Structures are given as C-alpha cells and as structure tokens.
PDB file of N, CA, C and O in Angstrom:
ATOM      1  N   MET A   1       5.361  62.511 -22.023  1.00  0.00           N
ATOM      2  CA  MET A   1       6.276  61.683 -22.785  1.00  0.00           C
ATOM      3  C   MET A   1       6.310  60.289 -22.167  1.00  0.00           C
ATOM      4  O   MET A   1       6.441  60.138 -20.952  1.00  0.00           O
ATOM      5  N   ALA A   2       6.196  59.304 -22.995  1.00  0.00           N
ATOM      6  CA  ALA A   2       6.217  57.916 -22.531  1.00  0.00           C
ATOM      7  C   ALA A   2       7.633  57.502 -22.160  1.00  0.00           C
ATOM      8  O   ALA A   2       8.608  57.919 -22.785  1.00  0.00           O
ATOM      9  N   ILE A   3       7.720  56.679 -21.138  1.00  0.00           N
ATOM     10  CA  ILE A   3       9.007  56.120 -20.719  1.00  0.00           C
ATOM     11  C   ILE A   3       9.276  54.895 -21.581  1.00  0.00           C
ATOM     12  O   ILE A   3       8.428  54.010 -21.705  1.00  0.00           O
ATOM     13  N   THR A   4      10.460  54.854 -22.174  1.00  0.00           N
ATOM     14  CA  THR A   4      10.840  53.722 -23.020  1.00  0.00           C
ATOM     15  C   THR A   4      11.832  52.835 -22.270  1.00  0.00           C
ATOM     16  O   THR A   4      12.415  53.242 -21.265  1.00  0.00           O
ATOM     17  N   ARG A   5      12.007  51.644 -22.768  1.00  0.00           N
ATOM     18  CA  ARG A   5      12.934  50.690 -22.134  1.00  0.00           C
ATOM     19  C   ARG A   5      14.345  51.254 -22.119  1.00  0.00           C
ATOM     20  O   ARG A   5      15.076  51.036 -21.153  1.00  0.00           O
ATOM     21  N   GLU A   6      14.742  51.958 -23.142  1.00  0.00           N
ATOM     22  CA  GLU A   6      16.088  52.521 -23.222  1.00  0.00           C
ATOM     23  C   GLU A   6      16.342  53.560 -22.130  1.00  0.00           C
ATOM     24  O   GLU A   6      17.485  53.752 -21.715  1.00  0.00           O
ATOM     25  N   MET A   7      15.296  54.225 -21.666  1.00  0.00           N
ATOM     26  CA  MET A   7      15.434  55.244 -20.616  1.00  0.00           C
ATOM     27  C   MET A   7      15.717  54.640 -19.243  1.00  0.00           C
ATOM     28  O   MET A   7      16.157  55.343 -18.333  1.00  0.00           O
ATOM     29  N   LEU A   8      15.466  53.337 -19.091  1.00  0.00           N
ATOM     30  CA  LEU A   8      15.565  52.706 -17.772  1.00  0.00           C
ATOM     31  C   LEU A   8      16.839  51.888 -17.571  1.00  0.00           C
ATOM     32  O   LEU A   8      16.943  51.167 -16.579  1.00  0.00           O
ATOM     33  N   PHE A   9      17.783  51.974 -18.456  1.00  0.00           N
ATOM     34  CA  PHE A   9      19.109  51.352 -18.333  1.00  0.00           C
ATOM     35  C   PHE A   9      19.061  49.824 -18.374  1.00  0.00           C
ATOM     36  O   PHE A   9      18.016  49.226 -18.121  1.00  0.00           O
ATOM     37  N   PRO A  10      20.187  49.201 -18.689  1.00  0.00           N
ATOM     38  CA  PRO A  10      20.281  47.732 -18.725  1.00  0.00           C
ATOM     39  C   PRO A  10      20.228  47.136 -17.311  1.00  0.00           C
ATOM     40  O   PRO A  10      20.468  47.835 -16.326  1.00  0.00           O
ATOM     41  N   LEU A  11      19.918  45.863 -17.226  1.00  0.00           N
ATOM     42  CA  LEU A  11      19.828  45.181 -15.933  1.00  0.00           C
ATOM     43  C   LEU A  11      21.110  45.297 -15.124  1.00  0.00           C
ATOM     44  O   LEU A  11      21.055  45.425 -13.901  1.00  0.00           O
ATOM     45  N   ALA A  12      22.255  45.254 -15.779  1.00  0.00           N
ATOM     46  CA  ALA A  12      23.541  45.308 -15.065  1.00  0.00           C
ATOM     47  C   ALA A  12      23.666  46.586 -14.231  1.00  0.00           C
ATOM     48  O   ALA A  12      24.302  46.564 -13.177  1.00  0.00           O
ATOM     49  N   PHE A  13      23.080  47.685 -14.674  1.00  0.00           N
ATOM     50  CA  PHE A  13      23.120  48.942 -13.924  1.00  0.00           C
ATOM     51  C   PHE A  13      22.548  48.751 -12.526  1.00  0.00           C
ATOM     52  O   PHE A  13      23.104  49.259 -11.552  1.00  0.00           O
ATOM     53  N   TYR A  14      21.435  48.020 -12.420  1.00  0.00           N
ATOM     54  CA  TYR A  14      20.710  47.878 -11.152  1.00  0.00           C
ATOM     55  C   TYR A  14      21.398  46.927 -10.172  1.00  0.00           C
ATOM     56  O   TYR A  14      21.016  46.866  -9.004  1.00  0.00           O
ATOM     57  N   LYS A  15      22.392  46.196 -10.627  1.00  0.00           N
ATOM     58  CA  LYS A  15      23.145  45.346  -9.704  1.00  0.00           C
ATOM     59  C   LYS A  15      24.000  46.184  -8.768  1.00  0.00           C
ATOM     60  O   LYS A  15      24.381  45.724  -7.692  1.00  0.00           O
ATOM     61  N   LYS A  16      24.312  47.442  -9.183  1.00  0.00           N
ATOM     62  CA  LYS A  16      25.195  48.290  -8.382  1.00  0.00           C
ATOM     63  C   LYS A  16      24.584  49.632  -8.000  1.00  0.00           C
ATOM     64  O   LYS A  16      25.110  50.315  -7.121  1.00  0.00           O
ATOM     65  N   ALA A  17      23.491  50.024  -8.638  1.00  0.00           N
ATOM     66  CA  ALA A  17      22.971  51.379  -8.409  1.00  0.00           C
ATOM     67  C   ALA A  17      21.451  51.395  -8.389  1.00  0.00           C
ATOM     68  O   ALA A  17      20.795  50.447  -8.822  1.00  0.00           O
ATOM     69  N   LYS A  18      20.906  52.492  -7.876  1.00  0.00           N
ATOM     70  CA  LYS A  18      19.464  52.746  -7.870  1.00  0.00           C
ATOM     71  C   LYS A  18      19.189  53.804  -8.927  1.00  0.00           C
ATOM     72  O   LYS A  18      20.039  54.644  -9.223  1.00  0.00           O
ATOM     73  N   PHE A  19      17.993  53.751  -9.487  1.00  0.00           N
ATOM     74  CA  PHE A  19      17.604  54.732 -10.490  1.00  0.00           C
ATOM     75  C   PHE A  19      16.428  55.536  -9.961  1.00  0.00           C
ATOM     76  O   PHE A  19      15.418  54.966  -9.549  1.00  0.00           O
ATOM     77  N   ASN A  20      16.554  56.850  -9.971  1.00  0.00           N
ATOM     78  CA  ASN A  20      15.482  57.747  -9.558  1.00  0.00           C
ATOM     79  C   ASN A  20      15.025  58.541 -10.764  1.00  0.00           C
ATOM     80  O   ASN A  20      15.839  59.005 -11.563  1.00  0.00           O
ATOM     81  N   GLY A  21      13.708  58.695 -10.889  1.00  0.00           N
ATOM     82  CA  GLY A  21      13.157  59.454 -11.999  1.00  0.00           C
ATOM     83  C   GLY A  21      11.823  60.061 -11.618  1.00  0.00           C
ATOM     84  O   GLY A  21      11.362  59.937 -10.484  1.00  0.00           O
ATOM     85  N   SER A  22      11.214  60.719 -12.589  1.00  0.00           N
ATOM     86  CA  SER A  22       9.897  61.306 -12.344  1.00  0.00           C
ATOM     87  C   SER A  22       9.071  61.252 -13.618  1.00  0.00           C
ATOM     88  O   SER A  22       9.599  61.205 -14.729  1.00  0.00           O
ATOM     89  N   LYS A  23       7.764  61.259 -13.423  1.00  0.00           N
ATOM     90  CA  LYS A  23       6.822  61.308 -14.534  1.00  0.00           C
ATOM     91  C   LYS A  23       5.583  62.029 -14.042  1.00  0.00           C
ATOM     92  O   LYS A  23       4.924  61.575 -13.107  1.00  0.00           O
ATOM     93  N   GLY A  24       5.269  63.136 -14.659  1.00  0.00           N
ATOM     94  CA  GLY A  24       4.128  63.929 -14.229  1.00  0.00           C
ATOM     95  C   GLY A  24       4.322  64.405 -12.795  1.00  0.00           C
ATOM     96  O   GLY A  24       5.365  64.967 -12.459  1.00  0.00           O
ATOM     97  N   ALA A  25       3.324  64.181 -11.955  1.00  0.00           N
ATOM     98  CA  ALA A  25       3.370  64.625 -10.561  1.00  0.00           C
ATOM     99  C   ALA A  25       4.027  63.597  -9.643  1.00  0.00           C
ATOM    100  O   ALA A  25       4.027  63.777  -8.425  1.00  0.00           O
ATOM    101  N   TYR A  26       4.583  62.527 -10.198  1.00  0.00           N
ATOM    102  CA  TYR A  26       5.118  61.426  -9.398  1.00  0.00           C
ATOM    103  C   TYR A  26       6.630  61.272  -9.576  1.00  0.00           C
ATOM    104  O   TYR A  26       7.194  61.569 -10.629  1.00  0.00           O
ATOM    105  N   ASN A  27       7.247  60.804  -8.523  1.00  0.00           N
ATOM    106  CA  ASN A  27       8.653  60.400  -8.541  1.00  0.00           C
ATOM    107  C   ASN A  27       8.696  58.892  -8.347  1.00  0.00           C
ATOM    108  O   ASN A  27       7.758  58.296  -7.816  1.00  0.00           O
ATOM    109  N   TYR A  28       9.780  58.289  -8.777  1.00  0.00           N
ATOM    110  CA  TYR A  28       9.924  56.843  -8.588  1.00  0.00           C
ATOM    111  C   TYR A  28      11.379  56.477  -8.403  1.00  0.00           C
ATOM    112  O   TYR A  28      12.291  57.206  -8.794  1.00  0.00           O
ATOM    113  N   ARG A  29      11.562  55.322  -7.792  1.00  0.00           N
ATOM    114  CA  ARG A  29      12.897  54.743  -7.618  1.00  0.00           C
ATOM    115  C   ARG A  29      12.802  53.266  -7.995  1.00  0.00           C
ATOM    116  O   ARG A  29      11.879  52.563  -7.584  1.00  0.00           O
ATOM    117  N   ILE A  30      13.776  52.812  -8.783  1.00  0.00           N
ATOM    118  CA  ILE A  30      13.897  51.401  -9.146  1.00  0.00           C
ATOM    119  C   ILE A  30      15.210  50.916  -8.557  1.00  0.00           C
ATOM    120  O   ILE A  30      16.257  51.531  -8.758  1.00  0.00           O
ATOM    121  N   GLU A  31      15.147  49.808  -7.827  1.00  0.00           N
ATOM    122  CA  GLU A  31      16.361  49.282  -7.208  1.00  0.00           C
ATOM    123  C   GLU A  31      16.302  47.766  -7.078  1.00  0.00           C
ATOM    124  O   GLU A  31      15.234  47.156  -7.131  1.00  0.00           O
ATOM    125  N   LYS A  32      17.468  47.185  -6.910  1.00  0.00           N
ATOM    126  CA  LYS A  32      17.590  45.749  -6.661  1.00  0.00           C
ATOM    127  C   LYS A  32      17.129  45.481  -5.240  1.00  0.00           C
ATOM    128  O   LYS A  32      17.415  46.260  -4.331  1.00  0.00           O
ATOM    129  N   HIS A  33      16.410  44.371  -5.048  1.00  0.00           N
ATOM    130  CA  HIS A  33      15.900  44.042  -3.716  1.00  0.00           C
ATOM    131  C   HIS A  33      15.999  42.538  -3.503  1.00  0.00           C
ATOM    132  O   HIS A  33      15.673  41.753  -4.393  1.00  0.00           O
ATOM    133  N   THR A  34      16.450  42.147  -2.327  1.00  0.00           N
ATOM    134  CA  THR A  34      16.483  40.740  -1.931  1.00  0.00           C
ATOM    135  C   THR A  34      15.846  40.624  -0.561  1.00  0.00           C
ATOM    136  O   THR A  34      16.271  41.287   0.385  1.00  0.00           O
ATOM    137  N   GLU A  35      14.824  39.779  -0.451  1.00  0.00           N
ATOM    138  CA  GLU A  35      14.191  39.545   0.843  1.00  0.00           C
ATOM    139  C   GLU A  35      15.218  38.944   1.799  1.00  0.00           C
ATOM    140  O   GLU A  35      16.079  38.168   1.384  1.00  0.00           O
ATOM    141  N   GLU A  36      15.127  39.297   3.055  1.00  0.00           N
ATOM    142  CA  GLU A  36      16.053  38.769   4.057  1.00  0.00           C
ATOM    143  C   GLU A  36      15.963  37.248   4.099  1.00  0.00           C
ATOM    144  O   GLU A  36      14.876  36.687   4.239  1.00  0.00           O
ATOM    145  N   GLY A  37      17.094  36.597   3.979  1.00  0.00           N
ATOM    146  CA  GLY A  37      17.168  35.145   4.016  1.00  0.00           C
ATOM    147  C   GLY A  37      16.852  34.465   2.696  1.00  0.00           C
ATOM    148  O   GLY A  37      16.858  33.236   2.623  1.00  0.00           O
ATOM    149  N   ALA A  38      16.577  35.231   1.656  1.00  0.00           N
ATOM    150  CA  ALA A  38      16.246  34.652   0.353  1.00  0.00           C
ATOM    151  C   ALA A  38      17.396  34.877  -0.625  1.00  0.00           C
ATOM    152  O   ALA A  38      18.221  35.772  -0.439  1.00  0.00           O
ATOM    153  N   ASP A  39      17.436  34.061  -1.655  1.00  0.00           N
ATOM    154  CA  ASP A  39      18.460  34.190  -2.687  1.00  0.00           C
ATOM    155  C   ASP A  39      17.946  34.926  -3.913  1.00  0.00           C
ATOM    156  O   ASP A  39      18.739  35.420  -4.716  1.00  0.00           O
ATOM    157  N   GLU A  40      16.638  35.005  -4.067  1.00  0.00           N
ATOM    158  CA  GLU A  40      16.040  35.596  -5.257  1.00  0.00           C
ATOM    159  C   GLU A  40      16.185  37.123  -5.266  1.00  0.00           C
ATOM    160  O   GLU A  40      15.838  37.800  -4.298  1.00  0.00           O
ATOM    161  N   ILE A  41      16.698  37.638  -6.362  1.00  0.00           N
ATOM    162  CA  ILE A  41      16.825  39.079  -6.547  1.00  0.00           C
ATOM    163  C   ILE A  41      15.580  39.567  -7.281  1.00  0.00           C
ATOM    164  O   ILE A  41      15.116  38.928  -8.225  1.00  0.00           O
ATOM    165  N   GLN A  42      15.050  40.692  -6.843  1.00  0.00           N
ATOM    166  CA  GLN A  42      13.885  41.290  -7.471  1.00  0.00           C
ATOM    167  C   GLN A  42      14.131  42.777  -7.703  1.00  0.00           C
ATOM    168  O   GLN A  42      15.072  43.355  -7.159  1.00  0.00           O
ATOM    169  N   PHE A  43      13.277  43.382  -8.514  1.00  0.00           N
ATOM    170  CA  PHE A  43      13.222  44.830  -8.613  1.00  0.00           C
ATOM    171  C   PHE A  43      12.223  45.318  -7.583  1.00  0.00           C
ATOM    172  O   PHE A  43      11.167  44.714  -7.393  1.00  0.00           O
ATOM    173  N   MET A  44      12.562  46.417  -6.919  1.00  0.00           N
ATOM    174  CA  MET A  44      11.595  47.107  -6.079  1.00  0.00           C
ATOM    175  C   MET A  44      11.326  48.458  -6.729  1.00  0.00           C
ATOM    176  O   MET A  44      12.242  49.249  -6.954  1.00  0.00           O
ATOM    177  N   LEU A  45      10.064  48.706  -7.023  1.00  0.00           N
ATOM    178  CA  LEU A  45       9.635  49.982  -7.567  1.00  0.00           C
ATOM    179  C   LEU A  45       8.933  50.747  -6.456  1.00  0.00           C
ATOM    180  O   LEU A  45       7.986  50.240  -5.853  1.00  0.00           O
ATOM    181  N   THR A  46       9.386  51.953  -6.185  1.00  0.00           N
ATOM    182  CA  THR A  46       8.769  52.818  -5.184  1.00  0.00           C
ATOM    183  C   THR A  46       8.284  54.069  -5.891  1.00  0.00           C
ATOM    184  O   THR A  46       9.026  54.704  -6.641  1.00  0.00           O
ATOM    185  N   ILE A  47       7.015  54.416  -5.639  1.00  0.00           N
ATOM    186  CA  ILE A  47       6.405  55.587  -6.267  1.00  0.00           C
ATOM    187  C   ILE A  47       5.843  56.487  -5.179  1.00  0.00           C
ATOM    188  O   ILE A  47       5.225  56.011  -4.227  1.00  0.00           O
ATOM    189  N   TRP A  48       6.060  57.798  -5.324  1.00  0.00           N
ATOM    190  CA  TRP A  48       5.473  58.764  -4.397  1.00  0.00           C
ATOM    191  C   TRP A  48       5.148  60.040  -5.157  1.00  0.00           C
ATOM    192  O   TRP A  48       5.732  60.325  -6.203  1.00  0.00           O
ATOM    193  N   GLU A  49       4.206  60.803  -4.613  1.00  0.00           N
ATOM    194  CA  GLU A  49       3.765  62.038  -5.251  1.00  0.00           C
ATOM    195  C   GLU A  49       4.534  63.229  -4.697  1.00  0.00           C
ATOM    196  O   GLU A  49       4.910  63.250  -3.525  1.00  0.00           O
ATOM    197  N   GLY A  50       4.761  64.209  -5.545  1.00  0.00           N
ATOM    198  CA  GLY A  50       5.358  65.462  -5.095  1.00  0.00           C
ATOM    199  C   GLY A  50       6.758  65.692  -5.606  1.00  0.00           C
ATOM    200  O   GLY A  50       7.382  64.805  -6.186  1.00  0.00           O
ATOM    201  N   PRO A  51       7.239  66.892  -5.382  1.00  0.00           N
ATOM    202  CA  PRO A  51       8.549  67.262  -5.911  1.00  0.00           C
ATOM    203  C   PRO A  51       9.729  66.823  -5.037  1.00  0.00           C
ATOM    204  O   PRO A  51      10.879  66.903  -5.470  1.00  0.00           O
ATOM    205  N   GLU A  52       9.459  66.363  -3.817  1.00  0.00           N
ATOM    206  CA  GLU A  52      10.560  66.023  -2.908  1.00  0.00           C
ATOM    207  C   GLU A  52      11.261  64.732  -3.338  1.00  0.00           C
ATOM    208  O   GLU A  52      10.668  63.853  -3.964  1.00  0.00           O
ATOM    209  N   CYS A  53      12.527  64.652  -2.983  1.00  0.00           N
ATOM    210  CA  CYS A  53      13.309  63.448  -3.278  1.00  0.00           C
ATOM    211  C   CYS A  53      12.914  62.320  -2.323  1.00  0.00           C
ATOM    212  O   CYS A  53      12.179  62.535  -1.360  1.00  0.00           O
ATOM    213  N   TYR A  54      13.408  61.134  -2.604  1.00  0.00           N
ATOM    214  CA  TYR A  54      13.072  59.926  -1.848  1.00  0.00           C
ATOM    215  C   TYR A  54      13.295  60.117  -0.349  1.00  0.00           C
ATOM    216  O   TYR A  54      12.421  59.792   0.454  1.00  0.00           O
ATOM    217  N   ASP A  55      14.449  60.637   0.026  1.00  0.00           N
ATOM    218  CA  ASP A  55      14.794  60.764   1.436  1.00  0.00           C
ATOM    219  C   ASP A  55      14.063  61.897   2.148  1.00  0.00           C
ATOM    220  O   ASP A  55      13.928  61.865   3.371  1.00  0.00           O
ATOM    221  N   ALA A  56      13.586  62.903   1.403  1.00  0.00           N
ATOM    222  CA  ALA A  56      12.987  64.080   2.034  1.00  0.00           C
ATOM    223  C   ALA A  56      11.462  64.072   2.054  1.00  0.00           C
ATOM    224  O   ALA A  56      10.857  64.816   2.826  1.00  0.00           O
ATOM    225  N   THR A  57      10.836  63.257   1.231  1.00  0.00           N
ATOM    226  CA  THR A  57       9.384  63.315   1.142  1.00  0.00           C
ATOM    227  C   THR A  57       8.702  62.795   2.401  1.00  0.00           C
ATOM    228  O   THR A  57       9.187  61.876   3.061  1.00  0.00           O
ATOM    229  N   ARG A  58       7.589  63.395   2.707  1.00  0.00           N
ATOM    230  CA  ARG A  58       6.746  62.927   3.818  1.00  0.00           C
ATOM    231  C   ARG A  58       5.496  62.251   3.274  1.00  0.00           C
ATOM    232  O   ARG A  58       4.665  61.753   4.034  1.00  0.00           O
ATOM    233  N   LYS A  59       5.371  62.237   1.956  1.00  0.00           N
ATOM    234  CA  LYS A  59       4.225  61.601   1.313  1.00  0.00           C
ATOM    235  C   LYS A  59       4.353  60.086   1.409  1.00  0.00           C
ATOM    236  O   LYS A  59       5.451  59.550   1.564  1.00  0.00           O
ATOM    237  N   GLU A  60       3.225  59.414   1.316  1.00  0.00           N
ATOM    238  CA  GLU A  60       3.210  57.955   1.357  1.00  0.00           C
ATOM    239  C   GLU A  60       3.940  57.396   0.140  1.00  0.00           C
ATOM    240  O   GLU A  60       3.732  57.855  -0.984  1.00  0.00           O
ATOM    241  N   LYS A  61       4.785  56.416   0.370  1.00  0.00           N
ATOM    242  CA  LYS A  61       5.504  55.739  -0.710  1.00  0.00           C
ATOM    243  C   LYS A  61       4.846  54.383  -0.934  1.00  0.00           C
ATOM    244  O   LYS A  61       4.589  53.643   0.015  1.00  0.00           O
ATOM    245  N   LYS A  62       4.581  54.070  -2.180  1.00  0.00           N
ATOM    246  CA  LYS A  62       3.995  52.777  -2.532  1.00  0.00           C
ATOM    247  C   LYS A  62       5.062  51.938  -3.207  1.00  0.00           C
ATOM    248  O   LYS A  62       5.694  52.375  -4.169  1.00  0.00           O
ATOM    249  N   THR A  63       5.260  50.733  -2.699  1.00  0.00           N
ATOM    250  CA  THR A  63       6.277  49.856  -3.275  1.00  0.00           C
ATOM    251  C   THR A  63       5.638  48.611  -3.860  1.00  0.00           C
ATOM    252  O   THR A  63       4.585  48.164  -3.405  1.00  0.00           O
ATOM    253  N   SER A  64       6.283  48.062  -4.866  1.00  0.00           N
ATOM    254  CA  SER A  64       5.874  46.803  -5.466  1.00  0.00           C
ATOM    255  C   SER A  64       7.124  46.088  -5.969  1.00  0.00           C
ATOM    256  O   SER A  64       8.136  46.719  -6.274  1.00  0.00           O
ATOM    257  N   LEU A  65       7.039  44.768  -6.051  1.00  0.00           N
ATOM    258  CA  LEU A  65       8.177  43.934  -6.451  1.00  0.00           C
ATOM    259  C   LEU A  65       7.907  43.281  -7.800  1.00  0.00           C
ATOM    260  O   LEU A  65       6.774  42.928  -8.130  1.00  0.00           O
ATOM    261  N   TYR A  66       8.986  43.132  -8.572  1.00  0.00           N
ATOM    262  CA  TYR A  66       8.924  42.542  -9.905  1.00  0.00           C
ATOM    263  C   TYR A  66      10.134  41.638 -10.098  1.00  0.00           C
ATOM    264  O   TYR A  66      11.152  41.812  -9.428  1.00  0.00           O
ATOM    265  N   PRO A  67      10.030  40.679 -11.006  1.00  0.00           N
ATOM    266  CA  PRO A  67      11.189  39.828 -11.282  1.00  0.00           C
ATOM    267  C   PRO A  67      12.374  40.649 -11.780  1.00  0.00           C
ATOM    268  O   PRO A  67      12.199  41.617 -12.519  1.00  0.00           O
ATOM    269  N   PHE A  68      13.571  40.262 -11.376  1.00  0.00           N
ATOM    270  CA  PHE A  68      14.789  40.941 -11.827  1.00  0.00           C
ATOM    271  C   PHE A  68      15.150  40.375 -13.196  1.00  0.00           C
ATOM    272  O   PHE A  68      16.046  39.544 -13.336  1.00  0.00           O
ATOM    273  N   SER A  69      14.421  40.855 -14.199  1.00  0.00           N
ATOM    274  CA  SER A  69      14.586  40.359 -15.565  1.00  0.00           C
ATOM    275  C   SER A  69      14.083  41.427 -16.530  1.00  0.00           C
ATOM    276  O   SER A  69      13.516  42.438 -16.116  1.00  0.00           O
ATOM    277  N   ASP A  70      14.298  41.188 -17.821  1.00  0.00           N
ATOM    278  CA  ASP A  70      13.761  42.110 -18.817  1.00  0.00           C
ATOM    279  C   ASP A  70      12.240  42.149 -18.763  1.00  0.00           C
ATOM    280  O   ASP A  70      11.635  43.198 -18.985  1.00  0.00           O
ATOM    281  N   GLU A  71      11.617  41.005 -18.467  1.00  0.00           N
ATOM    282  CA  GLU A  71      10.163  40.968 -18.354  1.00  0.00           C
ATOM    283  C   GLU A  71       9.690  41.808 -17.164  1.00  0.00           C
ATOM    284  O   GLU A  71       8.682  42.507 -17.260  1.00  0.00           O
ATOM    285  N   GLY A  72      10.414  41.740 -16.049  1.00  0.00           N
ATOM    286  CA  GLY A  72      10.095  42.556 -14.890  1.00  0.00           C
ATOM    287  C   GLY A  72      10.226  44.037 -15.200  1.00  0.00           C
ATOM    288  O   GLY A  72       9.406  44.843 -14.759  1.00  0.00           O
ATOM    289  N   MET A  73      11.256  44.399 -15.958  1.00  0.00           N
ATOM    290  CA  MET A  73      11.449  45.794 -16.326  1.00  0.00           C
ATOM    291  C   MET A  73      10.336  46.256 -17.265  1.00  0.00           C
ATOM    292  O   MET A  73       9.922  47.413 -17.203  1.00  0.00           O
ATOM    293  N   GLU A  74       9.852  45.386 -18.120  1.00  0.00           N
ATOM    294  CA  GLU A  74       8.726  45.730 -18.998  1.00  0.00           C
ATOM    295  C   GLU A  74       7.477  46.015 -18.159  1.00  0.00           C
ATOM    296  O   GLU A  74       6.728  46.945 -18.459  1.00  0.00           O
ATOM    297  N   GLU A  75       7.249  45.221 -17.112  1.00  0.00           N
ATOM    298  CA  GLU A  75       6.111  45.450 -16.219  1.00  0.00           C
ATOM    299  C   GLU A  75       6.243  46.806 -15.519  1.00  0.00           C
ATOM    300  O   GLU A  75       5.270  47.552 -15.408  1.00  0.00           O
ATOM    301  N   ILE A  76       7.443  47.111 -15.055  1.00  0.00           N
ATOM    302  CA  ILE A  76       7.697  48.405 -14.404  1.00  0.00           C
ATOM    303  C   ILE A  76       7.420  49.542 -15.375  1.00  0.00           C
ATOM    304  O   ILE A  76       6.803  50.542 -15.010  1.00  0.00           O
ATOM    305  N   MET A  77       7.874  49.388 -16.601  1.00  0.00           N
ATOM    306  CA  MET A  77       7.674  50.420 -17.612  1.00  0.00           C
ATOM    307  C   MET A  77       6.176  50.671 -17.837  1.00  0.00           C
ATOM    308  O   MET A  77       5.764  51.822 -17.984  1.00  0.00           O
ATOM    309  N   LYS A  78       5.366  49.621 -17.865  1.00  0.00           N
ATOM    310  CA  LYS A  78       3.917  49.769 -18.031  1.00  0.00           C
ATOM    311  C   LYS A  78       3.298  50.532 -16.858  1.00  0.00           C
ATOM    312  O   LYS A  78       2.440  51.393 -17.054  1.00  0.00           O
ATOM    313  N   VAL A  79       3.738  50.209 -15.640  1.00  0.00           N
ATOM    314  CA  VAL A  79       3.232  50.910 -14.456  1.00  0.00           C
ATOM    315  C   VAL A  79       3.598  52.392 -14.523  1.00  0.00           C
ATOM    316  O   VAL A  79       2.752  53.254 -14.287  1.00  0.00           O
ATOM    317  N   LEU A  80       4.840  52.682 -14.840  1.00  0.00           N
ATOM    318  CA  LEU A  80       5.272  54.074 -14.899  1.00  0.00           C
ATOM    319  C   LEU A  80       4.534  54.853 -15.991  1.00  0.00           C
ATOM    320  O   LEU A  80       4.215  56.028 -15.810  1.00  0.00           O
ATOM    321  N   ASN A  81       4.269  54.208 -17.106  1.00  0.00           N
ATOM    322  CA  ASN A  81       3.569  54.893 -18.185  1.00  0.00           C
ATOM    323  C   ASN A  81       2.088  55.095 -17.896  1.00  0.00           C
ATOM    324  O   ASN A  81       1.415  55.853 -18.594  1.00  0.00           O
ATOM    325  N   SER A  82       1.579  54.420 -16.869  1.00  0.00           N
ATOM    326  CA  SER A  82       0.182  54.632 -16.478  1.00  0.00           C
ATOM    327  C   SER A  82       0.039  55.833 -15.526  1.00  0.00           C
ATOM    328  O   SER A  82      -1.079  56.272 -15.255  1.00  0.00           O
ATOM    329  N   LEU A  83       1.151  56.359 -15.022  1.00  0.00           N
ATOM    330  CA  LEU A  83       1.109  57.511 -14.123  1.00  0.00           C
ATOM    331  C   LEU A  83       0.742  58.766 -14.897  1.00  0.00           C
ATOM    332  O   LEU A  83       1.100  58.909 -16.066  1.00  0.00           O
ATOM    333  N   ARG A  84       0.038  59.660 -14.254  1.00  0.00           N
ATOM    334  CA  ARG A  84      -0.350  60.930 -14.890  1.00  0.00           C
ATOM    335  C   ARG A  84       0.378  62.071 -14.273  1.00  0.00           C
ATOM    336  O   ARG A  84       0.184  63.217 -14.675  1.00  0.00           O
TER     337      ARG A  84
END
C-alpha cells in the first residue's frame, strides 16, 4: 500500500511530536530537527530494517534531512514509497 500525504499528518504535528511508521520490511521515524547553533528547522527521516522499534534495534539506521515544509514532506513520501 502506498503512503499518502494524509497518512503523514500536518506540519503542525511535527512541531511537538515524532511519527513512527513502517512499510514492508522497514521502519521509519519522521521528526523535527535543528542543527546545533542553527535557526533552520528541518525534517529528519530515519529508516531501519527489521521489526524492532527505534530504541531497541541494533540494525544500522540511515538518516536524511529535508526542508520543514510541504515540499519536504512530499520528498519524504517519495522515499518511503520507494521502500520494499
């Protein structure tokens, strides 16, 4: 099943919370991220393989940053939909 924009909540949600989900054999987390000493807010997408949750997994986690905007969320959605 493809991930749609509606499944990933409005931008305001990410100002206060993290979103965890899964697609196929992968889990992911979307969260607000600010580099130390910077003012720019970004999305951080973390993807890892396996059934374990973020805190319990020993698998390698891959992270990437996107603009904190609807366009950034569209990019995240494309990445997630490319997972098998």
